[in-house]
PDB file of N, CA, C and O in Angstrom, chain B, residues numbered from 101:
ATOM      1  N   MET B 101       0.845  -1.182   0.000  1.00  0.00           N
ATOM      2  CA  MET B 101       0.000   0.000   0.000  1.00  0.00           C
ATOM      3  C   MET B 101       0.888   1.242   0.000  1.00  0.00           C
ATOM      4  O   MET B 101       1.840   1.335   0.776  1.00  0.00           O
ATOM      5  N   THR B 102       0.575   2.179  -0.861  1.00  0.00           N
ATOM      6  CA  THR B 102       1.339   3.415  -0.951  1.00  0.00           C
ATOM      7  C   THR B 102       0.880   4.382   0.130  1.00  0.00           C
ATOM      8  O   THR B 102      -0.304   4.701   0.234  1.00  0.00           O
ATOM      9  N   VAL B 103       1.824   4.838   0.923  1.00  0.00           N
ATOM     10  CA  VAL B 103       1.526   5.804   1.984  1.00  0.00           C
ATOM     11  C   VAL B 103       2.312   7.075   1.685  1.00  0.00           C
ATOM     12  O   VAL B 103       3.500   7.030   1.366  1.00  0.00           O
ATOM     13  N   ARG B 104       1.623   8.211   1.794  1.00  0.00           N
ATOM     14  CA  ARG B 104       2.241   9.513   1.553  1.00  0.00           C
ATOM     15  C   ARG B 104       2.036  10.403   2.774  1.00  0.00           C
ATOM     16  O   ARG B 104       0.997  10.359   3.433  1.00  0.00           O
ATOM     17  N   LEU B 105       3.049  11.206   3.055  1.00  0.00           N
ATOM     18  CA  LEU B 105       2.932  12.256   4.059  1.00  0.00           C
ATOM     19  C   LEU B 105       3.201  13.574   3.349  1.00  0.00           C
ATOM     20  O   LEU B 105       4.317  13.828   2.898  1.00  0.00           O
ATOM     21  N   LYS B 106       2.184  14.401   3.254  1.00  0.00           N
ATOM     22  CA  LYS B 106       2.318  15.713   2.610  1.00  0.00           C
ATOM     23  C   LYS B 106       2.555  16.758   3.693  1.00  0.00           C
ATOM     24  O   LYS B 106       1.791  16.869   4.652  1.00  0.00           O
ATOM     25  N   ASP B 107       3.620  17.513   3.519  1.00  0.00           N
ATOM     26  CA  ASP B 107       4.005  18.581   4.443  1.00  0.00           C
ATOM     27  C   ASP B 107       3.718  19.915   3.764  1.00  0.00           C
ATOM     28  O   ASP B 107       4.451  20.333   2.868  1.00  0.00           O
ATOM     29  N   PHE B 108       2.649  20.582   4.195  1.00  0.00           N
ATOM     30  CA  PHE B 108       2.312  21.906   3.669  1.00  0.00           C
ATOM     31  C   PHE B 108       3.028  22.943   4.522  1.00  0.00           C
ATOM     32  O   PHE B 108       2.824  23.008   5.735  1.00  0.00           O
ATOM     33  N   TYR B 109       3.872  23.757   3.881  1.00  0.00           N
ATOM     34  CA  TYR B 109       4.742  24.684   4.598  1.00  0.00           C
ATOM     35  C   TYR B 109       4.918  25.964   3.793  1.00  0.00           C
ATOM     36  O   TYR B 109       4.467  26.072   2.652  1.00  0.00           O
ATOM     37  N   ALA B 110       5.587  26.931   4.417  1.00  0.00           N
ATOM     38  CA  ALA B 110       6.034  28.146   3.732  1.00  0.00           C
ATOM     39  C   ALA B 110       7.406  28.503   4.277  1.00  0.00           C
ATOM     40  O   ALA B 110       7.714  28.227   5.437  1.00  0.00           O
ATOM     41  N   ASP B 111       8.228  29.118   3.434  1.00  0.00           N
ATOM     42  CA  ASP B 111       9.593  29.474   3.847  1.00  0.00           C
ATOM     43  C   ASP B 111       9.607  30.444   5.028  1.00  0.00           C
ATOM     44  O   ASP B 111      10.544  30.431   5.827  1.00  0.00           O
ATOM     45  N   TRP B 112       8.580  31.282   5.146  1.00  0.00           N
ATOM     46  CA  TRP B 112       8.516  32.296   6.204  1.00  0.00           C
ATOM     47  C   TRP B 112       7.921  31.768   7.503  1.00  0.00           C
ATOM     48  O   TRP B 112       7.841  32.508   8.484  1.00  0.00           O
ATOM     49  N   CYS B 113       7.506  30.516   7.532  1.00  0.00           N
ATOM     50  CA  CYS B 113       6.781  29.928   8.672  1.00  0.00           C
ATOM     51  C   CYS B 113       7.753  29.367   9.714  1.00  0.00           C
ATOM     52  O   CYS B 113       8.430  28.371   9.461  1.00  0.00           O
ATOM     53  N   GLY B 114       7.820  30.009  10.889  1.00  0.00           N
ATOM     54  CA  GLY B 114       8.687  29.551  11.971  1.00  0.00           C
ATOM     55  C   GLY B 114       8.355  28.145  12.461  1.00  0.00           C
ATOM     56  O   GLY B 114       9.258  27.314  12.557  1.00  0.00           O
ATOM     57  N   PRO B 115       7.082  27.844  12.776  1.00  0.00           N
ATOM     58  CA  PRO B 115       6.753  26.482  13.217  1.00  0.00           C
ATOM     59  C   PRO B 115       7.087  25.419  12.170  1.00  0.00           C
ATOM     60  O   PRO B 115       7.383  24.277  12.522  1.00  0.00           O
ATOM     61  N   CYS B 116       7.042  25.782  10.893  1.00  0.00           N
ATOM     62  CA  CYS B 116       7.406  24.825   9.845  1.00  0.00           C
ATOM     63  C   CYS B 116       8.876  24.431   9.975  1.00  0.00           C
ATOM     64  O   CYS B 116       9.237  23.275   9.758  1.00  0.00           O
ATOM     65  N   LYS B 117       9.710  25.389  10.326  1.00  0.00           N
ATOM     66  CA  LYS B 117      11.143  25.103  10.515  1.00  0.00           C
ATOM     67  C   LYS B 117      11.358  24.204  11.735  1.00  0.00           C
ATOM     68  O   LYS B 117      12.284  23.393  11.754  1.00  0.00           O
ATOM     69  N   THR B 118      10.509  24.345  12.743  1.00  0.00           N
ATOM     70  CA  THR B 118      10.567  23.466  13.916  1.00  0.00           C
ATOM     71  C   THR B 118      10.170  22.047  13.541  1.00  0.00           C
ATOM     72  O   THR B 118      10.718  21.085  14.080  1.00  0.00           O
ATOM     73  N   GLN B 119       9.225  21.908  12.624  1.00  0.00           N
ATOM     74  CA  GLN B 119       8.719  20.594  12.209  1.00  0.00           C
ATOM     75  C   GLN B 119       9.728  19.841  11.341  1.00  0.00           C
ATOM     76  O   GLN B 119       9.765  18.611  11.370  1.00  0.00           O
ATOM     77  N   ASP B 120      10.535  20.550  10.581  1.00  0.00           N
ATOM     78  CA  ASP B 120      11.448  19.929   9.610  1.00  0.00           C
ATOM     79  C   ASP B 120      12.330  18.811  10.167  1.00  0.00           C
ATOM     80  O   ASP B 120      12.382  17.741   9.561  1.00  0.00           O
ATOM     81  N   PRO B 121      13.031  19.008  11.300  1.00  0.00           N
ATOM     82  CA  PRO B 121      13.910  17.922  11.778  1.00  0.00           C
ATOM     83  C   PRO B 121      13.146  16.642  12.110  1.00  0.00           C
ATOM     84  O   PRO B 121      13.665  15.543  11.912  1.00  0.00           O
ATOM     85  N   ILE B 122      11.930  16.773  12.609  1.00  0.00           N
ATOM     86  CA  ILE B 122      11.118  15.594  12.932  1.00  0.00           C
ATOM     87  C   ILE B 122      10.796  14.839  11.642  1.00  0.00           C
ATOM     88  O   ILE B 122      10.888  13.612  11.595  1.00  0.00           O
ATOM     89  N   LEU B 123      10.420  15.574  10.605  1.00  0.00           N
ATOM     90  CA  LEU B 123      10.087  14.931   9.333  1.00  0.00           C
ATOM     91  C   LEU B 123      11.315  14.308   8.681  1.00  0.00           C
ATOM     92  O   LEU B 123      11.222  13.243   8.073  1.00  0.00           O
ATOM     93  N   GLU B 124      12.465  14.966   8.805  1.00  0.00           N
ATOM     94  CA  GLU B 124      13.697  14.412   8.237  1.00  0.00           C
ATOM     95  C   GLU B 124      14.065  13.096   8.913  1.00  0.00           C
ATOM     96  O   GLU B 124      14.503  12.162   8.242  1.00  0.00           O
ATOM     97  N   GLU B 125      13.894  13.009  10.234  1.00  0.00           N
ATOM     98  CA  GLU B 125      14.149  11.753  10.952  1.00  0.00           C
ATOM     99  C   GLU B 125      13.203  10.662  10.470  1.00  0.00           C
ATOM    100  O   GLU B 125      13.627   9.541  10.192  1.00  0.00           O
ATOM    101  N   LEU B 126      11.925  10.995  10.371  1.00  0.00           N
ATOM    102  CA  LEU B 126      10.935  10.013   9.924  1.00  0.00           C
ATOM    103  C   LEU B 126      11.244   9.522   8.520  1.00  0.00           C
ATOM    104  O   LEU B 126      11.133   8.330   8.233  1.00  0.00           O
ATOM    105  N   GLU B 127      11.628  10.432   7.657  1.00  0.00           N
ATOM    106  CA  GLU B 127      11.919  10.061   6.273  1.00  0.00           C
ATOM    107  C   GLU B 127      13.045   9.037   6.220  1.00  0.00           C
ATOM    108  O   GLU B 127      13.014   8.129   5.390  1.00  0.00           O
ATOM    109  N   GLY B 128      14.036   9.173   7.094  1.00  0.00           N
ATOM    110  CA  GLY B 128      15.123   8.207   7.146  1.00  0.00           C
ATOM    111  C   GLY B 128      14.686   6.854   7.682  1.00  0.00           C
ATOM    112  O   GLY B 128      15.233   5.822   7.296  1.00  0.00           O
ATOM    113  N   ASP B 129      13.691   6.858   8.580  1.00  0.00           N
ATOM    114  CA  ASP B 129      13.230   5.622   9.217  1.00  0.00           C
ATOM    115  C   ASP B 129      12.104   4.927   8.454  1.00  0.00           C
ATOM    116  O   ASP B 129      11.817   3.757   8.706  1.00  0.00           O
ATOM    117  N   TYR B 130      11.467   5.634   7.531  1.00  0.00           N
ATOM    118  CA  TYR B 130      10.340   5.075   6.775  1.00  0.00           C
ATOM    119  C   TYR B 130      10.581   5.235   5.267  1.00  0.00           C
ATOM    120  O   TYR B 130       9.919   6.040   4.612  1.00  0.00           O
ATOM    121  N   PRO B 131      11.533   4.461   4.722  1.00  0.00           N
ATOM    122  CA  PRO B 131      11.837   4.603   3.290  1.00  0.00           C
ATOM    123  C   PRO B 131      10.669   4.209   2.384  1.00  0.00           C
ATOM    124  O   PRO B 131      10.633   4.595   1.215  1.00  0.00           O
ATOM    125  N   GLU B 132       9.722   3.448   2.912  1.00  0.00           N
ATOM    126  CA  GLU B 132       8.580   3.021   2.102  1.00  0.00           C
ATOM    127  C   GLU B 132       7.498   4.099   1.983  1.00  0.00           C
ATOM    128  O   GLU B 132       6.562   3.956   1.196  1.00  0.00           O
ATOM    129  N   VAL B 133       7.627   5.173   2.761  1.00  0.00           N
ATOM    130  CA  VAL B 133       6.656   6.266   2.738  1.00  0.00           C
ATOM    131  C   VAL B 133       7.164   7.370   1.810  1.00  0.00           C
ATOM    132  O   VAL B 133       8.343   7.721   1.830  1.00  0.00           O
ATOM    133  N   SER B 134       6.261   7.906   1.006  1.00  0.00           N
ATOM    134  CA  SER B 134       6.594   9.030   0.137  1.00  0.00           C
ATOM    135  C   SER B 134       6.365  10.330   0.907  1.00  0.00           C
ATOM    136  O   SER B 134       5.233  10.656   1.266  1.00  0.00           O
ATOM    137  N   PHE B 135       7.437  11.062   1.155  1.00  0.00           N
ATOM    138  CA  PHE B 135       7.355  12.346   1.849  1.00  0.00           C
ATOM    139  C   PHE B 135       7.347  13.453   0.799  1.00  0.00           C
ATOM    140  O   PHE B 135       8.267  13.559  -0.012  1.00  0.00           O
ATOM    141  N   GLU B 136       6.301  14.275   0.823  1.00  0.00           N
ATOM    142  CA  GLU B 136       6.143  15.319  -0.180  1.00  0.00           C
ATOM    143  C   GLU B 136       6.019  16.675   0.508  1.00  0.00           C
ATOM    144  O   GLU B 136       5.162  16.867   1.371  1.00  0.00           O
ATOM    145  N   LYS B 137       6.872  17.604   0.122  1.00  0.00           N
ATOM    146  CA  LYS B 137       6.802  18.963   0.653  1.00  0.00           C
ATOM    147  C   LYS B 137       6.029  19.829  -0.331  1.00  0.00           C
ATOM    148  O   LYS B 137       6.315  19.824  -1.529  1.00  0.00           O
ATOM    149  N   VAL B 138       5.050  20.570   0.174  1.00  0.00           N
ATOM    150  CA  VAL B 138       4.225  21.434  -0.667  1.00  0.00           C
ATOM    151  C   VAL B 138       4.348  22.858  -0.134  1.00  0.00           C
ATOM    152  O   VAL B 138       3.833  23.178   0.937  1.00  0.00           O
ATOM    153  N   ASN B 139       5.037  23.707  -0.896  1.00  0.00           N
ATOM    154  CA  ASN B 139       5.178  25.115  -0.533  1.00  0.00           C
ATOM    155  C   ASN B 139       3.872  25.819  -0.908  1.00  0.00           C
ATOM    156  O   ASN B 139       3.552  25.953  -2.089  1.00  0.00           O
ATOM    157  N   VAL B 140       3.127  26.265   0.093  1.00  0.00           N
ATOM    158  CA  VAL B 140       1.797  26.828  -0.165  1.00  0.00           C
ATOM    159  C   VAL B 140       1.861  28.129  -0.955  1.00  0.00           C
ATOM    160  O   VAL B 140       0.888  28.490  -1.617  1.00  0.00           O
ATOM    161  N   ASP B 141       2.978  28.837  -0.901  1.00  0.00           N
ATOM    162  CA  ASP B 141       3.112  30.065  -1.680  1.00  0.00           C
ATOM    163  C   ASP B 141       3.277  29.767  -3.171  1.00  0.00           C
ATOM    164  O   ASP B 141       2.882  30.572  -4.014  1.00  0.00           O
ATOM    165  N   GLU B 142       3.856  28.623  -3.490  1.00  0.00           N
ATOM    166  CA  GLU B 142       4.108  28.259  -4.881  1.00  0.00           C
ATOM    167  C   GLU B 142       3.042  27.329  -5.450  1.00  0.00           C
ATOM    168  O   GLU B 142       2.850  27.269  -6.665  1.00  0.00           O
ATOM    169  N   GLU B 143       2.356  26.610  -4.583  1.00  0.00           N
ATOM    170  CA  GLU B 143       1.378  25.618  -5.040  1.00  0.00           C
ATOM    171  C   GLU B 143       0.042  25.813  -4.323  1.00  0.00           C
ATOM    172  O   GLU B 143      -0.442  24.925  -3.622  1.00  0.00           O
ATOM    173  N   GLN B 144      -0.537  26.993  -4.516  1.00  0.00           N
ATOM    174  CA  GLN B 144      -1.782  27.342  -3.838  1.00  0.00           C
ATOM    175  C   GLN B 144      -2.941  26.437  -4.247  1.00  0.00           C
ATOM    176  O   GLN B 144      -3.837  26.178  -3.445  1.00  0.00           O
ATOM    177  N   ASP B 145      -2.929  25.958  -5.485  1.00  0.00           N
ATOM    178  CA  ASP B 145      -4.012  25.089  -5.933  1.00  0.00           C
ATOM    179  C   ASP B 145      -4.061  23.789  -5.143  1.00  0.00           C
ATOM    180  O   ASP B 145      -5.141  23.309  -4.801  1.00  0.00           O
ATOM    181  N   ILE B 146      -2.893  23.217  -4.850  1.00  0.00           N
ATOM    182  CA  ILE B 146      -2.852  21.985  -4.061  1.00  0.00           C
ATOM    183  C   ILE B 146      -3.267  22.278  -2.622  1.00  0.00           C
ATOM    184  O   ILE B 146      -4.015  21.503  -2.027  1.00  0.00           O
ATOM    185  N   ALA B 147      -2.790  23.387  -2.057  1.00  0.00           N
ATOM    186  CA  ALA B 147      -3.181  23.765  -0.700  1.00  0.00           C
ATOM    187  C   ALA B 147      -4.691  23.961  -0.613  1.00  0.00           C
ATOM    188  O   ALA B 147      -5.310  23.555   0.370  1.00  0.00           O
ATOM    189  N   ASN B 148      -5.288  24.575  -1.627  1.00  0.00           N
ATOM    190  CA  ASN B 148      -6.736  24.764  -1.639  1.00  0.00           C
ATOM    191  C   ASN B 148      -7.472  23.435  -1.768  1.00  0.00           C
ATOM    192  O   ASN B 148      -8.504  23.225  -1.130  1.00  0.00           O
ATOM    193  N   GLN B 149      -6.947  22.558  -2.581  1.00  0.00           N
ATOM    194  CA  GLN B 149      -7.557  21.234  -2.765  1.00  0.00           C
ATOM    195  C   GLN B 149      -7.647  20.498  -1.427  1.00  0.00           C
ATOM    196  O   GLN B 149      -8.639  19.824  -1.150  1.00  0.00           O
ATOM    197  N   TYR B 150      -6.615  20.628  -0.605  1.00  0.00           N
ATOM    198  CA  TYR B 150      -6.589  19.960   0.702  1.00  0.00           C
ATOM    199  C   TYR B 150      -7.129  20.852   1.824  1.00  0.00           C
ATOM    200  O   TYR B 150      -7.079  20.477   2.996  1.00  0.00           O
ATOM    201  N   GLN B 151      -7.638  22.019   1.469  1.00  0.00           N
ATOM    202  CA  GLN B 151      -8.231  22.964   2.423  1.00  0.00           C
ATOM    203  C   GLN B 151      -7.274  23.317   3.557  1.00  0.00           C
ATOM    204  O   GLN B 151      -7.653  23.315   4.728  1.00  0.00           O
ATOM    205  N   VAL B 152      -6.030  23.620   3.195  1.00  0.00           N
ATOM    206  CA  VAL B 152      -5.010  24.010   4.166  1.00  0.00           C
ATOM    207  C   VAL B 152      -5.236  25.471   4.536  1.00  0.00           C
ATOM    208  O   VAL B 152      -5.245  26.346   3.671  1.00  0.00           O
ATOM    209  N   ARG B 153      -5.422  25.728   5.842  1.00  0.00           N
ATOM    210  CA  ARG B 153      -5.679  27.078   6.325  1.00  0.00           C
ATOM    211  C   ARG B 153      -4.630  27.566   7.318  1.00  0.00           C
ATOM    212  O   ARG B 153      -4.513  28.767   7.560  1.00  0.00           O
ATOM    213  N   SER B 154      -3.869  26.638   7.891  1.00  0.00           N
ATOM    214  CA  SER B 154      -2.827  26.984   8.869  1.00  0.00           C
ATOM    215  C   SER B 154      -1.585  26.161   8.566  1.00  0.00           C
ATOM    216  O   SER B 154      -1.653  25.101   7.943  1.00  0.00           O
ATOM    217  N   LEU B 155      -0.441  26.680   9.027  1.00  0.00           N
ATOM    218  CA  LEU B 155       0.832  26.002   8.784  1.00  0.00           C
ATOM    219  C   LEU B 155       1.559  25.727  10.086  1.00  0.00           C
ATOM    220  O   LEU B 155       1.429  26.490  11.043  1.00  0.00           O
ATOM    221  N   PRO B 156       2.317  24.654  10.131  1.00  0.00           N
ATOM    222  CA  PRO B 156       2.353  23.596   9.137  1.00  0.00           C
ATOM    223  C   PRO B 156       1.092  22.725   9.211  1.00  0.00           C
ATOM    224  O   PRO B 156       0.485  22.577  10.271  1.00  0.00           O
ATOM    225  N   THR B 157       0.718  22.162   8.077  1.00  0.00           N
ATOM    226  CA  THR B 157      -0.327  21.140   8.014  1.00  0.00           C
ATOM    227  C   THR B 157       0.312  19.899   7.427  1.00  0.00           C
ATOM    228  O   THR B 157       0.973  19.957   6.390  1.00  0.00           O
ATOM    229  N   LEU B 158       0.108  18.775   8.100  1.00  0.00           N
ATOM    230  CA  LEU B 158       0.643  17.492   7.642  1.00  0.00           C
ATOM    231  C   LEU B 158      -0.527  16.575   7.353  1.00  0.00           C
ATOM    232  O   LEU B 158      -1.431  16.437   8.178  1.00  0.00           O
ATOM    233  N   ILE B 159      -0.517  15.951   6.196  1.00  0.00           N
ATOM    234  CA  ILE B 159      -1.594  15.052   5.803  1.00  0.00           C
ATOM    235  C   ILE B 159      -0.997  13.700   5.462  1.00  0.00           C
ATOM    236  O   ILE B 159      -0.088  13.595   4.638  1.00  0.00           O
ATOM    237  N   VAL B 160      -1.526  12.656   6.112  1.00  0.00           N
ATOM    238  CA  VAL B 160      -1.110  11.286   5.837  1.00  0.00           C
ATOM    239  C   VAL B 160      -2.234  10.643   5.034  1.00  0.00           C
ATOM    240  O   VAL B 160      -3.398  10.666   5.432  1.00  0.00           O
ATOM    241  N   GLU B 161      -1.857  10.065   3.888  1.00  0.00           N
ATOM    242  CA  GLU B 161      -2.871   9.443   3.046  1.00  0.00           C
ATOM    243  C   GLU B 161      -2.345   8.161   2.424  1.00  0.00           C
ATOM    244  O   GLU B 161      -1.140   7.925   2.348  1.00  0.00           O
ATOM    245  N   ASN B 162      -3.292   7.342   1.981  1.00  0.00           N
ATOM    246  CA  ASN B 162      -2.971   6.141   1.227  1.00  0.00           C
ATOM    247  C   ASN B 162      -3.937   6.072   0.046  1.00  0.00           C
ATOM    248  O   ASN B 162      -4.604   7.060  -0.261  1.00  0.00           O
ATOM    249  N   GLU B 163      -4.021   4.919  -0.621  1.00  0.00           N
ATOM    250  CA  GLU B 163      -4.878   4.804  -1.797  1.00  0.00           C
ATOM    251  C   GLU B 163      -6.344   5.096  -1.486  1.00  0.00           C
ATOM    252  O   GLU B 163      -7.093   5.528  -2.362  1.00  0.00           O
ATOM    253  N   GLU B 164      -6.747   4.865  -0.256  1.00  0.00           N
ATOM    254  CA  GLU B 164      -8.141   5.054   0.136  1.00  0.00           C
ATOM    255  C   GLU B 164      -8.459   6.511   0.436  1.00  0.00           C
ATOM    256  O   GLU B 164      -9.632   6.870   0.537  1.00  0.00           O
ATOM    257  N   GLY B 165      -7.444   7.362   0.582  1.00  0.00           N
ATOM    258  CA  GLY B 165      -7.662   8.777   0.860  1.00  0.00           C
ATOM    259  C   GLY B 165      -6.910   9.240   2.094  1.00  0.00           C
ATOM    260  O   GLY B 165      -5.948   8.606   2.530  1.00  0.00           O
ATOM    261  N   VAL B 166      -7.360  10.347   2.645  1.00  0.00           N
ATOM    262  CA  VAL B 166      -6.707  10.941   3.808  1.00  0.00           C
ATOM    263  C   VAL B 166      -6.984  10.073   5.033  1.00  0.00           C
ATOM    264  O   VAL B 166      -8.134   9.760   5.342  1.00  0.00           O
ATOM    265  N   VAL B 167      -5.909   9.691   5.724  1.00  0.00           N
ATOM    266  CA  VAL B 167      -6.012   8.876   6.930  1.00  0.00           C
ATOM    267  C   VAL B 167      -5.974   9.760   8.171  1.00  0.00           C
ATOM    268  O   VAL B 167      -6.701   9.524   9.136  1.00  0.00           O
ATOM    269  N   ASP B 168      -5.113  10.787   8.135  1.00  0.00           N
ATOM    270  CA  ASP B 168      -4.994  11.683   9.286  1.00  0.00           C
ATOM    271  C   ASP B 168      -4.494  13.033   8.828  1.00  0.00           C
ATOM    272  O   ASP B 168      -3.868  13.161   7.777  1.00  0.00           O
ATOM    273  N   ARG B 169      -4.783  14.045   9.642  1.00  0.00           N
ATOM    274  CA  ARG B 169      -4.425  15.426   9.328  1.00  0.00           C
ATOM    275  C   ARG B 169      -3.979  16.091  10.631  1.00  0.00           C
ATOM    276  O   ARG B 169      -4.639  15.966  11.662  1.00  0.00           O
ATOM    277  N   PHE B 170      -2.860  16.791  10.568  1.00  0.00           N
ATOM    278  CA  PHE B 170      -2.315  17.480  11.734  1.00  0.00           C
ATOM    279  C   PHE B 170      -2.075  18.946  11.382  1.00  0.00           C
ATOM    280  O   PHE B 170      -1.567  19.262  10.306  1.00  0.00           O
ATOM    281  N   VAL B 171      -2.443  19.825  12.292  1.00  0.00           N
ATOM    282  CA  VAL B 171      -2.209  21.252  12.104  1.00  0.00           C
ATOM    283  C   VAL B 171      -1.338  21.729  13.256  1.00  0.00           C
ATOM    284  O   VAL B 171      -1.648  21.480  14.421  1.00  0.00           O
ATOM    285  N   GLY B 172      -0.247  22.414  12.929  1.00  0.00           N
ATOM    286  CA  GLY B 172       0.705  22.844  13.939  1.00  0.00           C
ATOM    287  C   GLY B 172       1.827  21.828  14.063  1.00  0.00           C
ATOM    288  O   GLY B 172       1.796  20.766  13.441  1.00  0.00           O
ATOM    289  N   VAL B 173       2.811  22.167  14.871  1.00  0.00           N
ATOM    290  CA  VAL B 173       3.953  21.268  15.062  1.00  0.00           C
ATOM    291  C   VAL B 173       3.456  19.972  15.702  1.00  0.00           C
ATOM    292  O   VAL B 173       2.778  19.989  16.729  1.00  0.00           O
ATOM    293  N   THR B 174       3.806  18.856  15.074  1.00  0.00           N
ATOM    294  CA  THR B 174       3.306  17.543  15.492  1.00  0.00           C
ATOM    295  C   THR B 174       4.475  16.668  15.923  1.00  0.00           C
ATOM    296  O   THR B 174       5.512  16.625  15.262  1.00  0.00           O
ATOM    297  N   GLN B 175       4.295  15.976  17.034  1.00  0.00           N
ATOM    298  CA  GLN B 175       5.350  15.127  17.580  1.00  0.00           C
ATOM    299  C   GLN B 175       5.504  13.847  16.761  1.00  0.00           C
ATOM    300  O   GLN B 175       4.561  13.360  16.137  1.00  0.00           O
ATOM    301  N   ARG B 176       6.713  13.331  16.787  1.00  0.00           N
ATOM    302  CA  ARG B 176       7.055  12.123  16.038  1.00  0.00           C
ATOM    303  C   ARG B 176       6.115  10.960  16.358  1.00  0.00           C
ATOM    304  O   ARG B 176       5.686  10.249  15.450  1.00  0.00           O
ATOM    305  N   GLU B 177       5.793  10.760  17.629  1.00  0.00           N
ATOM    306  CA  GLU B 177       4.966   9.623  18.042  1.00  0.00           C
ATOM    307  C   GLU B 177       3.588   9.675  17.373  1.00  0.00           C
ATOM    308  O   GLU B 177       3.057   8.646  16.954  1.00  0.00           O
ATOM    309  N   ASP B 178       3.017  10.871  17.276  1.00  0.00           N
ATOM    310  CA  ASP B 178       1.708  11.021  16.641  1.00  0.00           C
ATOM    311  C   ASP B 178       1.784  10.715  15.150  1.00  0.00           C
ATOM    312  O   ASP B 178       0.881  10.096  14.587  1.00  0.00           O
ATOM    313  N   LEU B 179       2.858  11.150  14.521  1.00  0.00           N
ATOM    314  CA  LEU B 179       3.032  10.878  13.091  1.00  0.00           C
ATOM    315  C   LEU B 179       3.272   9.396  12.834  1.00  0.00           C
ATOM    316  O   LEU B 179       2.759   8.843  11.861  1.00  0.00           O
ATOM    317  N   GLU B 180       4.049   8.750  13.700  1.00  0.00           N
ATOM    318  CA  GLU B 180       4.287   7.318  13.551  1.00  0.00           C
ATOM    319  C   GLU B 180       2.988   6.520  13.662  1.00  0.00           C
ATOM    320  O   GLU B 180       2.772   5.567  12.913  1.00  0.00           O
ATOM    321  N   ALA B 181       2.127   6.914  14.602  1.00  0.00           N
ATOM    322  CA  ALA B 181       0.839   6.247  14.757  1.00  0.00           C
ATOM    323  C   ALA B 181      -0.013   6.421  13.505  1.00  0.00           C
ATOM    324  O   ALA B 181      -0.671   5.478  13.066  1.00  0.00           O
ATOM    325  N   ALA B 182      -0.004   7.613  12.932  1.00  0.00           N
ATOM    326  CA  ALA B 182      -0.782   7.870  11.714  1.00  0.00           C
ATOM    327  C   ALA B 182      -0.232   7.071  10.530  1.00  0.00           C
ATOM    328  O   ALA B 182      -0.997   6.535   9.728  1.00  0.00           O
ATOM    329  N   LEU B 183       1.102   6.996  10.423  1.00  0.00           N
ATOM    330  CA  LEU B 183       1.711   6.210   9.345  1.00  0.00           C
ATOM    331  C   LEU B 183       1.334   4.732   9.479  1.00  0.00           C
ATOM    332  O   LEU B 183       1.056   4.065   8.482  1.00  0.00           O
ATOM    333  N   ALA B 184       1.326   4.227  10.707  1.00  0.00           N
ATOM    334  CA  ALA B 184       0.927   2.837  10.949  1.00  0.00           C
ATOM    335  C   ALA B 184      -0.533   2.621  10.554  1.00  0.00           C
ATOM    336  O   ALA B 184      -0.865   1.617   9.925  1.00  0.00           O
ATOM    337  N   ASP B 185      -1.400   3.557  10.921  1.00  0.00           N
ATOM    338  CA  ASP B 185      -2.816   3.466  10.559  1.00  0.00           C
ATOM    339  C   ASP B 185      -3.002   3.465   9.038  1.00  0.00           C
ATOM    340  O   ASP B 185      -3.928   2.842   8.518  1.00  0.00           O
ATOM    341  N   ALA B 186      -2.113   4.168   8.337  1.00  0.00           N
ATOM    342  CA  ALA B 186      -2.207   4.263   6.885  1.00  0.00           C
ATOM    343  C   ALA B 186      -1.645   3.028   6.173  1.00  0.00           C
ATOM    344  O   ALA B 186      -1.845   2.845   4.972  1.00  0.00           O
ATOM    345  N   GLY B 187      -0.937   2.184   6.933  1.00  0.00           N
ATOM    346  CA  GLY B 187      -0.397   0.974   6.341  1.00  0.00           C
ATOM    347  C   GLY B 187       1.097   0.940   6.152  1.00  0.00           C
ATOM    348  O   GLY B 187       1.614   0.046   5.482  1.00  0.00           O
ATOM    349  N   ALA B 188       1.809   1.898   6.730  1.00  0.00           N
ATOM    350  CA  ALA B 188       3.265   1.935   6.595  1.00  0.00           C
ATOM    351  C   ALA B 188       3.922   0.957   7.553  1.00  0.00           C
ATOM    352  O   ALA B 188       5.147   0.850   7.581  1.00  0.00           O
TER     353      ALA B 188
END
């Protein structure tokens, strides 16, 4: 099963910079998960499609759709649980 974690961020977003090291660690530990960064300033259409209103927003999805959604800085344990729920 394909699992994706979409990271909606902006270069000017302080909390997004706080979230980055957590996502980088996860990416190293979950090679089977596709980690996608979406700069909301450059890709507003995708941000609108996912109804992103605050940053950072993290969305975990699989073939069936969105499994979990997090707004604000999210701890590794919560993301790991969501990845497991998605099939990673």
